[in-house]
N, CA, C and O of each residue as an XYZ file, in Angstrom:
872
protein
N       0.841     -1.142     -0.101
C      -0.026      0.052     -0.005
C       0.845      1.256     -0.021
O       1.993      1.173      0.417
N       0.362      2.397     -0.510
C       0.966      3.641     -0.538
C       0.076      4.813      0.147
O      -1.152      4.739      0.140
N       0.660      5.728      0.644
C       0.006      6.960      0.975
C       0.084      7.904     -0.228
O       1.207      8.172     -0.655
N      -0.947      8.412     -0.794
C      -0.841      9.343     -1.807
C      -1.285     10.741     -1.266
O      -2.468     11.025     -1.075
N      -0.266     11.569     -1.040
C      -0.408     12.879     -0.269
C      -0.935     13.975     -1.121
O      -0.422     14.232     -2.211
N      -1.935     14.615     -0.649
C      -2.448     15.892     -1.262
C      -2.011     17.091     -0.680
O      -1.712     18.036     -1.410
N      -1.933     17.177      0.555
C      -1.580     18.464      1.203
C      -0.265     19.006      0.620
O       0.659     18.236      0.355
N      -0.181     20.340      0.420
C       0.864     21.095     -0.245
C       1.171     20.474     -1.581
O       2.261     20.725     -2.096
N       0.216     19.599     -2.256
C       0.489     19.121     -3.380
C       1.769     18.264     -3.594
O       2.443     18.212     -4.623
N       1.984     17.564     -2.356
C       3.390     16.758     -2.278
C       3.385     15.615     -3.340
O       4.413     15.431     -3.991
N       2.293     14.842     -3.550
C       2.371     13.809     -4.495
C       1.519     14.137     -5.649
O       1.894     13.980     -6.811
N       0.230     14.650     -5.269
C      -0.646     14.990     -6.253
C      -1.799     16.020     -5.845
O      -2.254     15.972     -4.702
N      -2.278     16.960     -6.782
C      -1.799     17.132     -8.008
C      -0.763     18.223     -8.122
O      -0.631     18.994     -7.172
N      -0.076     18.345     -9.118
C       0.883     19.413     -9.385
C       0.133     20.452    -10.256
O       0.454     21.639    -10.184
N      -0.822     20.048    -11.047
C      -1.718     20.913    -11.720
C      -2.822     21.450    -10.943
O      -3.662     20.725    -10.410
N      -2.823     22.751    -10.875
C      -4.076     23.381    -10.069
C      -4.959     23.809    -11.058
O      -4.535     24.379    -12.064
N      -6.330     23.560    -10.849
C      -7.332     23.811    -11.779
C      -7.744     25.255    -11.884
O      -8.400     25.770    -10.978
N      -7.374     25.947    -12.987
C      -7.647     27.357    -13.207
C      -8.612     27.451    -14.369
O      -9.221     28.508    -14.535
N      -8.808     26.370    -15.230
C      -9.664     26.372    -16.246
C     -10.084     24.970    -16.555
O      -9.369     24.046    -16.166
N     -11.195     24.731    -17.227
C     -11.774     23.430    -17.522
C     -10.649     22.458    -18.126
O     -10.642     21.267    -17.814
N      -9.797     22.948    -18.912
C      -8.709     22.110    -19.527
C      -7.866     21.442    -18.399
O      -7.381     20.316    -18.510
N      -7.728     22.289    -17.238
C      -6.741     21.708    -16.323
C      -7.459     20.455    -15.571
O      -6.765     19.661    -14.935
N      -8.652     20.328    -15.649
C      -9.312     19.213    -15.052
C      -8.604     17.783    -15.733
O      -8.205     16.821    -15.077
N      -8.573     17.899    -16.934
C      -8.121     16.666    -17.753
C      -6.563     16.527    -17.408
O      -6.133     15.379    -17.296
N      -5.784     17.475    -17.252
C      -4.378     17.443    -16.910
C      -4.334     16.960    -15.445
O      -3.436     16.181    -15.125
N      -5.164     17.334    -14.609
C      -5.050     16.866    -13.228
C      -5.402     15.217    -13.151
O      -4.791     14.383    -12.482
N      -6.470     15.008    -13.958
C      -6.905     13.610    -14.087
C      -5.558     12.765    -14.595
O      -5.122     11.813    -13.948
N      -5.022     13.185    -15.701
C      -3.917     12.538    -16.347
C      -2.781     12.256    -15.388
O      -2.208     11.167    -15.434
N      -2.426     13.207    -14.506
C      -1.436     13.106    -13.537
C      -1.652     11.862    -12.599
O      -0.772     11.046    -12.324
N      -2.939     11.836    -12.152
C      -3.354     10.766    -11.276
C      -3.287      9.348    -11.956
O      -2.826      8.364    -11.377
N      -3.767      9.332    -13.183
C      -3.727      8.014    -13.995
C      -2.262      7.630    -14.064
O      -1.935      6.475    -13.789
N      -1.365      8.536    -14.417
C       0.090      8.163    -14.568
C       0.705      7.586    -13.160
O       1.472      6.624    -13.168
N       0.343      8.191    -12.055
C       0.728      7.853    -10.791
C       0.125      6.392    -10.553
O       0.902      5.510    -10.189
N      -1.046      6.139    -10.719
C      -1.702      4.788    -10.486
C      -1.012      3.797    -11.469
O      -0.717      2.671    -11.068
N      -0.759      4.171    -12.695
C      -0.146      3.190    -13.720
C       1.294      2.772    -13.142
O       1.709      1.618    -13.251
N       1.958      3.701    -12.577
C       3.362      3.427    -11.999
C       3.218      2.482    -10.847
O       3.957      1.503    -10.745
N       2.219      2.778     -9.922
C       1.991      1.964     -8.752
C       1.609      0.515     -9.137
O       2.144     -0.438     -8.570
N       0.715      0.363    -10.069
C       0.322     -0.923    -10.618
C       1.504     -1.723    -11.096
O       1.585     -2.925    -10.842
N       2.442     -1.066    -11.796
C       3.614     -1.656    -12.308
C       4.494     -2.340    -11.213
O       5.164     -3.351    -11.422
N       4.412     -1.628     -9.934
C       5.200     -2.087     -8.862
C       4.410     -2.978     -8.048
O       4.850     -3.211     -6.922
N       3.290     -3.540     -8.413
C       2.410     -4.527     -7.846
C       1.819     -3.916     -6.564
O       1.477     -4.665     -5.648
N       1.693     -2.638     -6.470
C       0.983     -1.936     -5.275
C      -0.529     -2.338     -5.515
O      -0.994     -2.334     -6.655
N      -1.228     -2.661     -4.488
C      -2.612     -3.058     -4.555
C      -3.700     -2.289     -3.730
O      -4.894     -2.586     -3.684
N      -3.047     -1.189     -3.047
C      -3.901     -0.420     -2.204
C      -3.345      0.884     -2.069
O      -2.184      1.052     -1.698
N      -4.196      1.905     -2.379
C      -3.882      3.326     -2.336
C      -4.562      3.907     -1.222
O      -5.765      3.658     -1.135
N      -3.993      4.690     -0.282
C      -4.534      5.392      0.677
C      -4.562      6.895      0.171
O      -3.537      7.575      0.218
N      -5.626      7.343     -0.260
C      -5.606      8.679     -0.871
C      -6.029      9.725      0.185
O      -7.052      9.524      0.840
N      -5.283     10.835      0.373
C      -5.677     11.837      1.320
C      -6.972     12.485      0.893
O      -7.059     13.230     -0.083
N      -7.965     12.155      1.680
C      -9.319     12.637      1.195
C      -9.740     13.775      2.085
O     -10.310     14.735      1.566
N      -9.506     13.753      3.408
C      -9.536     14.927      4.222
C      -8.183     15.477      4.568
O      -7.308     14.794      5.101
N      -8.058     16.641      4.269
C      -6.746     17.135      4.285
C      -6.403     18.030      5.680
O      -5.555     17.646      6.485
N      -7.036     19.044      5.819
C      -6.932     19.787      7.163
C      -8.386     20.411      7.329
O      -8.494     21.608      7.062
N      -9.366     19.805      7.689
C     -10.653     20.452      7.890
C     -11.266     20.645      6.556
O     -12.351     21.225      6.511
N     -10.686     20.216      5.425
C     -11.171     20.287      4.061
C     -11.001     19.046      3.265
O     -10.169     18.209      3.618
N     -11.793     18.864      2.135
C     -11.845     17.600      1.561
C     -11.756     17.675      0.009
O     -11.846     18.752     -0.580
N     -11.584     16.539     -0.603
C     -11.125     16.565     -2.139
C     -12.529     16.220     -2.820
O     -12.494     16.054     -4.039
N     -13.652     16.105     -2.230
C     -14.825     15.728     -2.914
C     -16.035     16.761     -2.425
O     -15.997     17.411     -1.380
N     -16.987     16.775     -3.283
C     -18.043     17.665     -2.869
C     -18.842     17.133     -1.661
O     -19.570     16.142     -1.712
N     -18.637     17.868     -0.609
C     -19.150     17.549      0.746
C     -20.247     18.573      1.129
O     -20.300     19.736      0.731
N     -21.175     17.913      2.022
C     -22.202     18.802      2.515
C     -21.652     19.307      4.110
O     -22.297     20.031      4.869
N     -20.495     18.805      4.342
C     -19.982     19.008      5.663
C     -18.737     20.022      5.758
O     -18.594     20.930      6.577
N     -17.948     19.676      4.811
C     -16.613     20.380      4.814
C     -16.388     21.039      3.426
O     -16.978     20.575      2.451
N     -15.484     22.196      3.289
C     -15.223     22.792      1.976
C     -14.118     22.037      1.342
O     -13.410     21.222      1.934
N     -14.007     22.420     -0.110
C     -12.927     21.949     -0.884
C     -11.620     22.241     -0.420
O     -11.354     23.356      0.028
N     -10.681     21.221     -0.498
C      -9.294     21.529     -0.184
C      -8.639     22.493     -1.219
O      -8.916     22.312     -2.405
N      -7.833     23.456     -0.888
C      -7.283     24.137     -1.775
C      -6.184     23.565     -2.663
O      -5.826     24.216     -3.645
N      -5.622     22.377     -2.378
C      -4.801     21.736     -3.176
C      -5.300     21.531     -4.644
O      -4.536     21.562     -5.608
N      -6.489     21.344     -4.722
C      -7.040     21.113     -6.103
C      -7.183     22.245     -7.037
O      -7.135     22.071     -8.254
N      -7.353     23.359     -6.513
C      -7.459     24.686     -7.378
C      -6.500     25.678     -6.919
O      -6.281     26.601     -7.704
N      -5.875     25.679     -5.796
C      -5.098     26.782     -5.426
C      -5.945     27.726     -4.445
O      -5.387     28.598     -3.779
N      -7.206     27.518     -4.400
C      -8.204     28.468     -3.701
C      -8.946     27.639     -2.689
O      -9.682     26.709     -3.021
N      -8.720     28.024     -1.379
C      -9.525     27.354     -0.385
C     -11.042     27.319     -0.778
O     -11.552     28.355     -1.204
N     -11.734     26.257     -0.665
C     -13.129     26.161     -0.931
C     -13.701     26.126     -2.280
O     -14.902     25.956     -2.490
N     -12.766     26.300     -3.238
C     -13.234     26.565     -4.607
C     -13.565     25.132     -5.241
O     -12.781     24.201     -5.059
N     -14.690     24.975     -5.958
C     -15.126     23.712     -6.605
C     -14.296     23.455     -7.723
O     -14.245     24.362     -8.553
N     -13.566     22.330     -7.962
C     -12.633     22.063     -8.921
C     -13.330     21.665    -10.252
O     -12.676     21.505    -11.282
N     -14.571     21.523    -10.203
C     -15.409     21.041    -11.363
C     -15.577     19.569    -11.772
O     -16.144     19.167    -12.788
N     -14.984     18.820    -10.801
C     -15.077     17.353    -10.929
C     -14.857     16.659     -9.541
O     -14.235     17.226     -8.643
N     -15.389     15.421     -9.405
C     -15.195     14.762     -8.191
C     -14.031     14.013     -8.102
O     -14.029     12.890     -8.606
N     -12.963     14.475     -7.503
C     -11.634     13.814     -7.392
C     -11.682     12.584     -6.805
O     -11.104     11.648     -7.357
N     -12.377     12.395     -5.597
C     -12.532     11.042     -5.049
C     -13.153      9.983     -5.887
O     -12.612      8.884     -6.005
N     -14.330     10.297     -6.500
C     -15.027      9.482     -7.430
C     -14.171      8.977     -8.578
O     -14.179      7.810     -8.969
N     -13.425      9.966     -9.089
C     -12.458      9.575    -10.238
C     -11.367      8.616     -9.725
O     -11.061      7.672    -10.454
N     -10.774      8.767     -8.581
C      -9.652      8.111     -8.119
C     -10.152      6.606     -7.718
O      -9.410      5.629     -7.824
N     -11.354      6.541     -7.294
C     -11.933      5.191     -6.920
C     -11.952      4.461     -8.233
O     -11.342      3.400     -8.368
N     -12.637      5.007     -9.190
C     -12.851      4.287    -10.503
C     -11.504      3.873    -11.104
O     -11.360      2.759    -11.606
N     -10.533      4.766    -11.051
C      -9.297      4.407    -11.716
C      -8.529      3.303    -10.927
O      -7.822      2.464    -11.486
N      -8.735      3.377     -9.530
C      -7.986      2.241     -8.849
C      -8.675      0.970     -9.087
O      -8.030     -0.060     -9.281
N      -9.871      0.991     -9.081
C     -10.712     -0.303     -9.265
C     -10.459     -0.862    -10.643
O     -10.401     -2.078    -10.824
N     -10.317     -0.042    -11.550
C     -10.067     -0.498    -13.036
C      -8.698     -1.336    -13.015
O      -8.497     -2.257    -13.806
N      -7.792     -0.941    -12.057
C      -6.498     -1.578    -11.937
C      -6.541     -2.780    -10.948
O      -5.514     -3.425    -10.739
N      -7.615     -3.062    -10.389
C      -7.537     -4.111     -9.250
C      -6.968     -3.663     -7.999
O      -6.506     -4.408     -7.135
N      -7.037     -2.271     -7.949
C      -6.420     -1.818     -6.599
C      -7.569     -1.276     -5.665
O      -8.623     -0.829     -6.117
N      -7.272     -1.357     -4.327
C      -8.228     -0.772     -3.308
C      -7.810      0.613     -3.268
O      -6.682      1.047     -3.503
N      -9.066      1.389     -2.877
C      -8.736      2.743     -2.481
C      -9.360      2.902     -1.154
O     -10.554      2.651     -0.986
N      -8.501      3.359     -0.099
C      -8.901      3.724      1.252
C      -8.804      5.275      1.253
O      -7.837      5.894      0.808
N      -9.923      5.841      1.809
C     -10.001      7.308      2.210
C      -9.172      7.535      3.357
O      -9.411      7.036      4.456
N      -8.116      8.350      3.087
C      -7.190      8.765      4.186
C      -7.702      9.957      4.819
O      -7.757     11.001      4.170
N      -8.103      9.905      6.091
C      -8.773     11.028      6.811
C      -7.640     11.464      7.842
O      -7.198     10.747      8.740
N      -7.249     12.773      7.550
C      -6.336     13.438      8.715
C      -7.456     13.807      9.870
O      -8.321     14.663      9.683
N      -7.345     13.161     10.905
C      -8.470     13.121     11.918
C      -8.538     14.627     12.657
O      -9.507     15.377     12.536
N      -7.481     14.900     13.351
C      -7.622     15.969     14.445
C      -6.906     17.234     13.901
O      -7.457     18.304     14.159
N      -5.793     17.261     13.207
C      -5.129     18.604     12.915
C      -5.978     19.301     11.940
O      -6.401     18.694     10.956
N      -6.264     20.582     12.158
C      -6.885     21.509     11.183
C      -6.022     22.545     10.466
O      -6.478     23.370      9.674
N      -4.741     22.436     10.809
C      -3.805     23.420     10.110
C      -3.256     24.469     11.023
O      -3.655     24.685     12.167
N      -2.254     25.126     10.367
C      -1.674     26.374     11.222
C      -2.559     27.445     10.882
O      -3.390     27.329      9.981
N      -2.402     28.600     11.642
C      -3.282     29.741     11.744
C      -3.439     30.267     10.202
O      -4.579     30.552      9.833
N      -2.441     30.399      9.356
C      -2.676     30.906      8.022
C      -3.386     29.932      7.141
O      -3.921     30.337      6.109
N      -3.426     28.622      7.496
C      -4.273     27.735      6.592
C      -5.671     27.891      6.969
O      -6.531     27.957      6.090
N      -6.006     27.963      8.363
C      -7.265     27.989      8.783
C      -7.994     29.426      8.432
O      -9.185     29.534      8.139
N      -7.000     30.563      8.523
C      -7.646     31.812      8.154
C      -7.966     31.822      6.628
O      -9.009     32.382      6.290
N      -7.240     31.304      5.749
C      -7.640     31.249      4.440
C      -8.921     30.503      4.127
O      -9.364     30.643      2.987
N      -9.559     29.752      4.955
C     -10.697     28.938      4.805
C     -11.832     29.931      5.071
O     -12.952     29.694      4.621
N     -11.572     31.088      5.822
C     -12.582     31.970      6.084
C     -13.665     31.394      6.914
O     -13.385     30.549      7.765
N     -14.924     31.806      6.717
C     -16.103     31.370      7.408
C     -16.455     29.866      7.286
O     -17.255     29.307      8.036
N     -15.779     29.252      6.266
C     -15.932     27.803      6.061
C     -15.164     27.007      6.971
O     -15.334     25.790      7.045
N     -14.245     27.687      7.735
C     -13.301     26.679      8.552
C     -14.081     26.243      9.608
O     -15.036     26.913      9.999
N     -13.740     25.084     10.158
C     -14.285     24.481     11.310
C     -14.083     25.398     12.585
O     -14.947     25.448     13.460
N     -13.035     26.043     12.645
C     -12.844     26.898     13.675
C     -13.966     27.980     13.821
O     -14.433     28.290     14.917
N     -14.339     28.499     12.700
C     -15.392     29.416     12.725
C     -16.846     28.839     12.846
O     -17.765     29.357     13.480
N     -16.889     27.658     12.115
C     -18.294     27.018     12.158
C     -18.614     26.319     13.542
O     -19.723     26.445     14.062
N     -17.606     25.585     14.110
C     -17.739     24.832     15.238
C     -16.617     25.002     16.414
O     -15.945     24.077     16.871
N     -16.554     26.294     16.787
C     -15.309     26.627     17.621
C     -15.393     25.684     18.897
O     -14.299     25.396     19.384
N     -16.367     25.230     19.431
C     -16.384     24.307     20.427
C     -15.632     22.998     20.285
O     -15.191     22.387     21.259
N     -15.500     22.583     18.990
C     -14.875     21.349     18.708
C     -13.357     21.667     18.411
O     -12.658     20.742     17.998
N     -12.827     22.862     18.587
C     -11.440     23.165     18.132
C     -10.569     23.790     19.439
O     -11.021     24.430     20.389
N      -9.317     23.435     19.203
C      -8.465     24.112     20.243
C      -7.124     24.310     19.557
O      -6.826     23.628     18.576
N      -6.270     25.280     20.083
C      -5.223     25.587     19.568
C      -3.961     25.173     20.428
O      -3.906     25.538     21.603
N      -2.951     24.421     19.870
C      -1.810     23.960     20.590
C      -0.518     24.253     19.786
O      -0.388     23.933     18.605
N       0.404     24.870     20.503
C       1.794     25.230     19.902
C       1.554     25.860     18.471
O       2.253     25.545     17.508
N       0.509     26.779     18.398
C       0.439     27.621     17.269
C      -0.319     26.924     16.037
O      -0.363     27.468     14.934
N      -0.913     25.678     16.306
C      -1.672     24.995     15.277
C      -3.065     24.637     15.807
O      -3.215     24.450     17.014
N      -4.093     24.535     14.947
C      -5.420     24.322     15.328
C      -5.698     22.884     15.247
O      -5.333     22.272     14.243
N      -6.318     22.271     16.220
C      -6.649     20.914     16.211
C      -8.278     20.689     16.428
O      -8.955     21.605     16.895
N      -8.802     19.560     16.103
C     -10.103     19.126     16.765
C      -9.885     18.716     18.144
O      -8.848     18.128     18.451
N     -10.829     18.996     19.035
C     -10.727     18.799     20.471
C     -11.052     17.276     20.626
O     -12.230     16.924     20.565
N     -10.086     16.387     20.817
C     -10.268     14.841     21.115
C     -10.821     14.734     22.392
O     -11.405     13.673     22.612
N     -10.788     15.575     23.309
C     -11.372     15.498     24.553
C     -12.930     15.956     24.475
O     -13.598     16.014     25.507
N     -13.335     16.194     23.536
C     -14.834     16.629     23.321
C     -15.546     15.584     22.553
O     -15.311     15.486     21.348
N     -16.509     14.682     23.208
C     -17.226     13.690     22.540
C     -17.896     14.104     21.267
O     -18.039     13.268     20.375
N     -18.345     15.414     21.108
C     -18.964     15.742     19.848
C     -18.025     15.733     18.596
O     -18.448     15.712     17.440
N     -16.720     15.750     18.946
C     -15.776     15.626     17.932
C     -15.971     14.234     17.100
O     -15.947     14.180     15.870
N     -16.160     13.163     17.928
C     -16.300     11.899     17.289
C     -17.626     11.843     16.514
O     -17.741     11.186     15.480
N     -18.511     12.481     16.997
C     -19.930     12.518     16.308
C     -19.684     13.336     14.862
O     -20.218     13.002     13.804
N     -18.897     14.315     15.004
C     -18.544     15.074     13.647
C     -17.945     14.287     12.607
O     -18.325     14.248     11.437
N     -16.789     13.535     13.218
C     -16.045     12.763     12.288
C     -16.848     11.520     11.737
O     -16.735     11.128     10.575
N     -17.627     10.966     12.633
C     -18.484      9.944     12.255
C     -19.403     10.336     11.127
O     -19.693      9.581     10.199
N     -19.835     11.556     11.271
C     -20.795     11.931     10.170
C     -19.920     12.175      8.817
O     -20.433     12.034      7.707
N     -18.755     12.498      8.970
C     -17.915     12.806      7.752
C     -17.674     11.398      7.153
O     -17.866     11.257      5.945
N     -17.273     10.356      7.892
C     -16.991      9.071      7.483
C     -18.288      8.369      6.835
O     -18.246      7.613      5.864
N     -19.483      8.759      7.558
C     -20.799      8.224      7.071
C     -21.118      8.791      5.551
O     -21.602      8.106      4.650
N     -20.759     10.136      5.458
C     -20.971     10.650      4.158
C     -20.074     10.089      3.082
O     -20.514     10.017      1.934
N     -18.887      9.698      3.355
C     -18.054      9.051      2.435
C     -18.323      7.696      2.050
O     -18.226      7.356      0.871
N     -18.677      6.845      3.019
C     -19.042      5.404      2.945
C     -20.388      5.340      2.192
O     -20.546      4.449      1.358
N     -21.294      6.170      2.421
C     -22.573      5.941      1.826
C     -22.580      6.502      0.380
O     -23.407      6.049     -0.410
N     -21.742      7.423      0.004
C     -21.779      7.966     -1.281
C     -20.764      7.290     -2.323
O     -20.978      7.242     -3.534
N     -19.636      6.777     -1.683
C     -18.547      6.307     -2.590
C     -18.267      4.727     -2.151
O     -18.585      4.250     -1.062
N     -17.650      4.071     -3.155
C     -17.313      2.655     -3.133
C     -15.950      2.604     -2.633
O     -15.101      2.069     -3.347
N     -15.589      3.137     -1.386
C     -14.230      3.049     -0.900
C     -14.061      1.637     -0.239
O     -14.987      1.088      0.358
N     -12.990      1.163     -0.366
C     -12.576     -0.145      0.304
C     -12.094     -0.043      1.805
O     -12.063     -1.026      2.546
N     -11.742      1.155      2.169
C     -11.425      1.480      3.516
C     -11.496      2.937      4.026
O     -11.692      3.864      3.240
N     -11.340      3.116      5.295
C     -11.165      4.391      5.904
C     -10.008      4.371      6.671
O      -9.894      3.532      7.564
N      -9.014      5.294      6.411
C      -7.771      5.153      7.172
C      -7.513      6.488      7.936
O      -7.359      7.530      7.300
N      -7.467      6.462      9.272
C      -7.328      7.507     10.236
C      -5.967      7.904     10.571
O      -5.212      7.129     11.157
N      -5.624      9.072     10.227
C      -4.293      9.577     10.492
C      -4.381     10.558     11.640
O      -5.462     11.086     11.904
N      -3.338     10.808     12.300
C      -3.212     11.906     13.529
C      -4.354     11.503     14.433
O      -5.039     12.408     14.910
N      -4.617     10.324     14.702
C      -5.686      9.988     15.704
C      -5.144      9.920     17.014
O      -5.255      8.897     17.689
N      -4.526     11.008     17.447
C      -3.795     11.151     18.711
C      -3.806     12.767     19.081
O      -4.241     13.644     18.335
N      -3.279     12.950     20.290
C      -3.335     14.253     20.772
C      -1.893     15.006     20.274
O      -0.859     15.033     20.943
N      -2.081     15.597     18.962
C      -0.985     16.298     18.448
C       0.170     15.293     18.171
O      -0.016     14.188     17.661
N       1.393     15.786     18.559
C       2.573     14.907     18.274
C       3.017     14.226     19.520
O       4.152     13.751     19.556
N       2.221     14.138     20.544
C       2.492     13.409     21.793
C       1.611     12.409     22.133
O       0.453     12.492     21.725
N       1.967     11.453     22.828
C       1.062     10.269     23.283
C       0.344     10.665     24.543
O      -0.532      9.922     24.986
N       0.665     11.818     25.164
C       0.076     12.060     26.548
C      -1.028     13.393     26.485
O      -0.758     14.549     26.160
N      -2.152     12.918     26.842
C      -3.129     14.059     26.933
C      -2.800     15.146     27.924
O      -3.218     16.298     27.805
N      -2.054     14.740     28.878
C      -1.718     15.828     30.084
C      -0.592     16.825     29.482
O      -0.139     17.765     30.135
N      -0.223     16.534     28.258
C       0.717     17.504     27.523
C      -0.036     18.618     26.865
O       0.582     19.499     26.267
N      -1.308     18.620     26.944
C      -2.222     19.603     26.251
C      -2.921     20.448     27.330
O      -4.108     20.289     27.618
N      -2.191     21.273     27.855
C      -2.918     22.125     28.865
C      -3.864     23.078     28.164
O      -4.876     23.430     28.770
N      -3.626     23.523     26.948
C      -4.626     24.404     26.208
C      -5.974     23.774     25.808
O      -6.914     24.447     25.388
N      -6.002     22.533     25.955
C      -7.281     21.821     25.474
C      -7.882     20.863     26.646
O      -7.215     20.418     27.580
N      -9.086     20.660     26.453
C      -9.864     19.861     27.644
C      -9.292     18.426     27.763
O      -8.938     17.999     28.862
N      -9.206     17.730     26.713
C      -8.478     16.464     26.619
C      -8.970     15.560     27.797
O      -8.176     14.956     28.518
N     -10.304     15.505     27.945
C     -10.788     14.684     29.023
C     -11.464     13.387     28.546
O     -12.027     12.618     29.325
N     -11.379     13.202     27.293
C     -12.065     11.919     26.689
C     -10.976     10.985     26.074
O      -9.868     11.369     25.701
N     -11.455      9.682     26.021
C     -10.378      8.726     25.628
C     -10.419      8.542     24.133
O     -11.464      8.430     23.491
N      -9.034      8.516     23.556
C      -8.922      8.249     22.203
C      -9.466      6.892     21.765
O      -9.979      6.745     20.656
N      -9.345      5.880     22.671
C      -9.916      4.523     22.422
C     -11.487      4.721     22.167
O     -12.037      4.193     21.200
N     -12.167      5.507     23.084
C     -13.580      5.676     22.940
C     -13.961      6.363     21.571
O     -14.949      6.083     20.891
N     -13.068      7.247     21.309
C     -13.181      7.997     20.092
C     -13.177      7.097     18.875
O     -14.096      7.172     18.059
N     -12.129      6.213     18.720
C     -11.940      5.290     17.689
C     -13.066      4.274     17.697
O     -13.564      3.928     16.625
N     -13.487      3.787     18.828
C     -14.625      2.852     18.931
C     -15.865      3.391     18.364
O     -16.580      2.650     17.689
N     -16.204      4.693     18.589
C     -17.477      5.232     18.154
C     -17.401      5.293     16.593
O     -18.405      5.055     15.921
N     -16.291      5.589     16.065
C     -16.081      5.816     14.577
C     -16.330      4.535     13.984
O     -17.069      4.422     13.006
N     -15.657      3.407     14.613
C     -15.776      2.018     14.123
C     -17.289      1.544     14.149
O     -17.776      0.896     13.222
N     -17.923      1.877     15.166
C     -19.408      1.456     15.176
C     -20.195      1.963     14.190
O     -21.002      1.285     13.554
N     -19.957      3.379     14.000
C     -20.652      4.109     12.861
C     -20.305      3.519     11.494
O     -21.215      3.338     10.686
N     -19.114      3.225     11.206
C     -18.533      2.701      9.891
C     -19.304      1.235      9.648
O     -19.966      1.010      8.635
N     -19.143      0.413     10.578
C     -19.643     -0.968     10.435
C     -21.110     -0.982     10.319
O     -21.629     -1.870      9.642
N     -21.856     -0.069     10.922
C     -23.351     -0.020     10.853
C     -23.659      0.365      9.375
O     -24.732     -0.019      8.909
N     -22.864      1.043      8.649
C     -23.193      1.370      7.186
C     -22.788      0.315      6.329
O     -23.570     -0.092      5.469
N     -21.546     -0.222      6.476
C     -20.978     -1.191      5.566
C     -19.883     -2.029      6.325
O     -18.750     -1.550      6.375
N     -20.119     -3.161      6.879
C     -19.249     -3.966      7.596
C     -18.079     -4.458      6.847
O     -17.156     -5.010      7.447
N     -18.064     -4.289      5.559
C     -16.961     -4.770      4.646
C     -15.815     -3.763      4.437
O     -14.715     -4.129      4.024
N     -16.104     -2.488      4.734
C     -15.132     -1.501      4.635
C     -14.130     -1.690      5.798
O     -14.506     -1.987      6.932
N     -12.873     -1.508      5.468
C     -11.763     -1.758      6.425
C     -11.494     -0.446      7.118
O     -11.464      0.627      6.515
N     -11.285     -0.596      8.524
C     -10.945      0.647      9.269
C      -9.475      0.449      9.612
O      -9.164     -0.611     10.155
N      -8.483      1.410      9.337
C      -7.199      1.287      9.787
C      -6.757      2.720     10.455
O      -7.527      3.680     10.461
N      -5.608      2.759     10.943
C      -5.182      3.917     11.506
C      -3.535      3.984     11.650
O      -2.833      3.013     11.933
N      -3.092      5.240     11.414
C      -1.668      5.456     11.526
C      -1.405      5.911     13.033
O      -1.796      6.970     13.522
N      -0.720      4.985     13.635
C      -0.397      5.184     15.118
C       0.917      5.779     15.353
O       1.734      5.948     14.449
N       1.124      6.111     16.644
C       2.466      6.660     17.018
C       3.466      5.540     16.829
O       3.136      4.397     17.144
N       4.679      5.797     16.331
C       5.678      4.651     16.133
C       6.124      4.354     17.508
O       6.450      3.189     17.737
N       6.192      5.225     18.461
C       6.785      4.980     19.785
C       5.879      5.634     20.841
O       5.596      6.826     20.717
N       5.414      4.917     21.865
C       4.700      5.321     22.933
C       5.356      5.390     24.154
O       5.750      4.328     24.634
N       5.569      6.516     24.803
C       6.349      6.846     26.043
C       5.643      6.162     27.171
O       4.412      6.172     27.208
N       6.378      5.552     28.120
C       5.820      5.028     29.281
C       5.446      6.122     30.273
O       6.024      7.209     30.251
N       4.557      5.860     31.072
C       4.178      6.725     32.219
C       5.251      7.050     33.191
O       5.006      7.762     34.165
């Protein structure tokens, strides 16, 4: 499997949509990447679907990610997630929607989203830590919000899996290192609630997570 990174256009896309013709160029870039992965016998693509409180598909919950057009919230004119799923399945490859769970981005990134940012829409679900905005893992409503996002993806798209990234308190394993945030709820409960919501919709969809490589002892 591979992670296909969208944030800051690290892996894809390098073409930003400024005109209708750019849509085909952006699609062609993805096709070329998938062809190269298929040649390497990669059979699973984890495509960054939620970037930083924004997404690469038309959502009723969150705005479009700026990586597609260069403009936060701007409609790219096509459904990148649907296209990627179709192209992966043509090649016998799975597509897992990679969800960046808690980070919402640095101040500049959030400010550029304007009124559509989660910080503006649902401030009670957000906290700032070391100059960066996060969803508040200590708030049970955060799990409800992300469960709704997962439900939207799984009910509308033929994804093979949901991959949770940054499903932790920032860059630390310890919630007591987060004095700026409430951090009173369990990450385990958070993941359990998401899993229950997912399996109720489609028990065949795989849930995975990117965990800390090293957990400090108490």
